[in-house]
N, C-alpha and C positions, 0 to 999 in steps of 0.2 A: 373715527375720528369726528363724525357728524355730532354725537352726542357731547363731546367736548366743545365743539364750536358753539352748540345751542347754549351750553352753561356760560360760556364766555359771553354771548351776546345778551343773555339774561343779567349777569353781573353788570355789564356795561350799561344797560338800560336802568337798572337800579340805582347804580352809582351816579350815573348822569342825572337822575331825577333829584338825587341828594345834591347835585352840582359840587361834587368833590372830584374835580378832574385830576388833581394830583395823586389822590388815593387810587383813582382808577388806573393811571399809567402803572403806579406801584404794583397793583394787584396784577394787572396784565403781565408785567415783567416777571413776576415771581410765578404765576401759572405757566408762562411759557418756559421758565427754567425747570420747574418741577414736572412738567409734562414734556419731556424732551424725547420724542420717539424718533 
């Protein structure tokens, strides 16, 4: 699960750089739904 966490942090950084926090929340929720181990 470490690899998945790294990707999530990378996405968070990119999206925060673009300052679209709503999209960040949506992406996070979708990733957690699709990767539900």
